[in-house]
N, C-alpha and C positions, 0 to 999 in steps of 0.2 A: 737176321741177327738173332732173333729169339730161338730159332732152331739150333743154331750153333752153340748158344749159351746152354740150352737144355742138354744138348748132346754132350758137350764138354763136361758139364756138371755130373751127369750120370756116369760117364766113362771114368772120371777121376775118382768118384766115390766107390765104384765097383771094380775098376780095373787098374787103378793107380795112375800116377802122373805119366808113366811111360806110354800110355795109350794116346796121349796128345801128340806124340811124335808122328803118328800116322794121319792126323787130321789134315795137314796141308796137302799130302799126297792124295787123300781121298777127295778133298775139296776140288782140286784142279783136275784130278783124274776123271771126275764126274762130267767135266766139261769137254773132255777129250772124246767127243762123239760127233761124227760127221753129220748125223741127223739133226743135231742142234742148230746147224746153219739155216735150216728151214724156218726157224722161229724169227730171227731178225729180218729175213727176206719177206716172209708173209706180213710182218708188221710194217715194213717199208711199203709193201704193196697196198695195204689198207690205209696207211697214212697219206700216200700220194692221192688216193681216191678221196679220202675225207677232207683233204685240203682244197678241193675244188667244188664246183657246183654240181658234181655228179649226182649227189643225193637229191638235190632239187630237181634236176633234169629227169632223173629216174621216176620220181614221184609224179612230175608233170606228164611224162610219157604214159604212165599207167592210168592216170586220171583221164587223159584224152581218149584212151582206148576203152576204158571201162565205165565211163560216166553214164552211159545209157542203161547200164544194168542197175536194177533196184538195189540201193545201198552201195552203189559202185564206188563211192568215195572212200568208205571205210575199207573196202576190199583193196582199193588202190594203195591206201596207206600201209596195210598189212603186207601186201605184195612187195611194195617198195622197201619196207623194213626187212623182209626176208632176203631180197636180192642184195640190198646194200649191206646187210649184216654179213652175208656170205662173201661179199667183195672186200669189206673192211675188217671183218673179224672182231670188231669192237662194239660192244653194246652201248656204251655212252656216246660214241661217235654216231651210231645209227639213230639213237633217240634225238640227238641234237640236229643231225642233218635232215631227217624226215619230219621231226616234230616241229621245227621252225616254220615249215610251210603247211604241214598236214593239220596240225591242231587248230591254228586260226581259221583255216578253210573249212574244216568240219564244224567248228562252232558257228561260223558265219552262216552256214547252211542249216543250222538247227539241230545238229547232232548233240546228244547229251554230253556234258563235260566229262562225265565218268567214262563214256565210251571213247571219246576223243583222246583223252589222256591215257586211259588204261590200255587201249589198243596199241599206241605207240610204245609205251613202257614195256609191254609184253612182247611186241614185235621186235624190239631191240635185243631181246635175250637170244634170239635165234642164231646170232652170230657164233655162239660157242658150240652149236650143234651142226648146222649146215656147213658142209665142207667148202673151202679149206678152213679148218678150225685149229687155232693155236692150242686150245684146251685139249683137243684130241691128240695133238702132237705131244704135248706134255705127258698125257696119260700113256701114250705109246712108249715114250722114253722111260718113264717111271716103272712101267710093268714089262718092258721089253716085248711089246705087242706090235704087230704090223700096223704102221701108220696108214698104209693104203686101205687095209681092211676097216680100220676105224673110220676113215673118211666115208667109205661106202656105207658103213653101218648107220651113219647119221643121216643119209639121204631120205629114206622112206619115213623114219620117225620125224624128220624135219618137216616134210610135206604134210605128215599127219597133224603135227602141231599147227601148222599154218591153216589147214582145213578146219581144225577145231576152233581156232581163234576167229576165223571168218564166220563160221556157223554161229558162234555166240554173238558176235558183233551184229550180224544181220538180224538175229532173233531179238536182241536188245533194241536195235533200231526200229524194227517192226512193232515191238511192244510199246514203244513210245507213242505210236499212233500218229506221228507227224508225216504226212505224205510228202512234204517238201524235202525231207532228208532222203526219201527213197527214190526220188527222181530229180536229177540235176539237168543242167543244160547240155547242149550237144556241140560237137566239134566237126568241122569238115574233114574229109579224107586227107586233104592237103595238110591241114594242121596236125593230123595224127602222124603222118609220115615224116614231116619235116623235123620232128624232135628225135626220131630214132637214130640218126647218125651220131648223136652226142652220147648215147648210152650203149648202143650195141657193141662198140669196140671193147668196153670194159667187160661186158658179158661174154664176149668171144674169148677174152683172155682167161676168164674163169674156166670156161669149157675147155679151152686149150690146155690149161694147166692140168685139169683132171684127166683129159685124154692122154696127155704125155705120161702122166703118172701110171694110169691103169693100162695103157697100151704097151708098157714096157720100154718106152722110148728113153725115159730118164728117171732118176731117183727123186723122191720128194724134195730134197735140198736143191737139186739142179733145176727142177721145174719151178720152185719158189723163186730162185734167183732170176730166171728168165722172166717170170711173171712180174717181179718187182721192177725190173728194168723196163719192160713194156708198159707197165702202168705209169711209170715216171715219164716215159716218152709221150704217151698219149695225153697225160696231164699237161705236158708242155705244148703239144701240138694243138689239141682241141681247146684247152682252157687257158692257153697262153701263160703257163706257169714258167716264164723265162727268168724272172728276177732272181738273182742269186740268193737274196734274203729269204724268199719263199721256199726255195729248194733247201736252204740251210735249215729252216724251221722243220721241214719234213724229216730230214736226216737227223736233226738234233732230237726231236721228239721220239723218233723210232729208236735211236740209240738209248735214250733214257729208259724206255719201256723194255727194250731187249735186255739191257744190263740188269734191270730189276728182276725180270723173269729168270735169267740165267743164274743170277746170284741165289735166288730161291731154290733153283734146281740143284746148284752145288751144295747149298746148306742142307737140302733135303737128302742128298747123298750121304752126308755125314750122319744125319739123323737115322737114315735107314741102316747104316753100318752099326750105329749104336744099338738099335733094336735087334739086329741080327747077332752081334757079338755077345750081347747079354742074354740071348735066347728068348727075348720077349716075344718076337713074332712067332717063332716056332712053338713056344709054350701056349700062346693064345690059340693058334691054329689047332694044336693037339687037344686043348681043352674043349674047343668048339666041336671037334670031331667026336669027342666022348659024350657030348650032350645028346640026350634022347629027346630031341625037339624037331618038329617039322621044319624042313629047310625054308619053307615060305614064311614061317614065323621068324626065322633067322633073318631072312631078307627084309621083312617088315622092320625089324629092329635096326638093320643097317640103314634102311631108308630114313628112319627117324633120326638116326645119328647124323646122316649126311644133310638132312634138312636143317637141323640145329646148327651144324657147323657152317652151312651156307648162309645162315642168317648173319653171321659175324665175320666170316673170312672170305676173301676172293676165291674164285674157282681154282686157280692155279695152286694156291697155298693149300687148299683142302685136298686136292688130288695128290700133291707131293707128300703131304703128311700122312694121309690116310691109306694111300695105295700099298705101301709096304706091309701094313697090318691087314688090310681087307683082302688083298689078292689071295694069300694062302687060305683064307677063310672061305671065300667064294669058290675056290677050286676044290677045297675039301668037301664043300656042300654040293658040288656037281654043277655049278653055274658056269656059263660061257663068259670068259673075260671080255670078249667083244660086245656081247649083249649088255653086260654089266656096265661097260663104259658109257653106253647110251643112257641107261637108267641113272647113273651117277651124274651125267651132264645135265639131264633134265632137272634133277634135284638142285644142281648149281644154278640153273635158270630161275628156279623158284626163289632162291636166295637173292637174286638181283632185283626182284620186285617185291620183297618182303622186308618189313622193318626188323631190327632197328637200323641196319646198314642200308639195304635196299637202294643201291647206287642209282639205278634207273629212275626211281621215284623222285630223287632230288634233282636229277638232270631235267626231268619233265617240269618240276616245280620252278626251276631256273628259267626255262623257256616260257612258261605261262604262269607267272607268279600270282596272278589273280585267281587261279584255280588252287584251292587249298590242298595241302598235303593229304588231308583226310579224304577229300574227293578223289584224288589220284589213287590213293590206296584202295578205296572202295571200288573204284573202277577197275583196278588191276586184280582184285580177288577172284572174279569169275575166270580170269585167264589162269590164275593159280590152280583153280579147280580143273581147267582144261589140261594142265600139265599133269596133275595127279591122275586124271583119267587116262592120259597117254601112258603113264607108268603102269597103270593097271592093265591096259591093253597089251603093253609089251610083256608083262608077266603072263598074260593069257595066251599071247601069240608071239613067242620069242622070234619067230621067223621074220617079223617086221624089221628086226635089226640084223639078223644073220643071213637072210635069204640072198640079198644082193651081193654081199661079199663072197658067198659061196658060189654064186653063179658066175661072177666076173673073174674071181681069182682062184676058184676051186675050193673044195671042202678042206678046211684046216685039219691037219693031222694031229 
């Protein structure tokens, strides 16, 4: 609503009342895009998974397989966060699903409260980077960029972040000097294999969706629809989600979140039209082009802007408001928009575990209220440093984001 009010105000002041006649057409026209169907489908896909014990089973499966590895429990939690975040696409849902089991278990085995809470809070942010990602879909629609390329661009940086998170967690655990947290109990091979049938179907759906998309079998919207249907079916078969009330809750919550995102997209379309019609975007891009400043200094300023915006606003809102302004600037500076999408997304991840909003911090605090918000924040700060390091590595080695899309889909023209 704020975007609509600001857009309407500027249009009235600088272009007169007649400009308002176009607002309804622009508002609904922005929603007339087949690719937008993938958003509610992926949300249903994630909601059906989040409404079951899939997160707990995923955590337990990884714990059984990795428990003999030194510090295996924290690795299990981060791995479960990464996989569940990819399946659900929701950071709060990931924190809640994995944290409810992971945090008490880690604390019981002697892991520091900061590591236990911070690793889950940071692991939950991976859902907006590792595909399929609703945030990447929104960026693709806002910038008219290939969604398939964006998904592929997030794979290697996503694994890089998981690796950095695990490395820090293991170091922090080792530094604590408590051997009890480095070596846990063991499970039999029977116990390890008996849990797999409950989680492998969901992972197979994720891989199937990505294969159908990149194999040229179907569009992102079509694969998302099939994935949503299969996730609902598996939730009903494996987790006995038969009750109409439970299915209604999944569909109701998915509809609410979808409508919110789609309304933001529509309002952002009006905002983008206002910027363009008043030549604001063009003027900023032209002004940037005349500046005699190193393009990496420019990128540093953009990253600072994104960080500050991410502290106060959700990722979707930041992307839709900033993309119309930033895209011409990064293109003028010679940056790859696919690469920039990954950098932007990691900035948004930092916002999810940074005050004053820091949604994941409050979710973790709700799960473990006896862990103070200060401890959770302190525990998450090293993971913020890991994200900053990932951005630096992406700047030094842009191929981390662009190599896989170019290999799978060919070099962009």
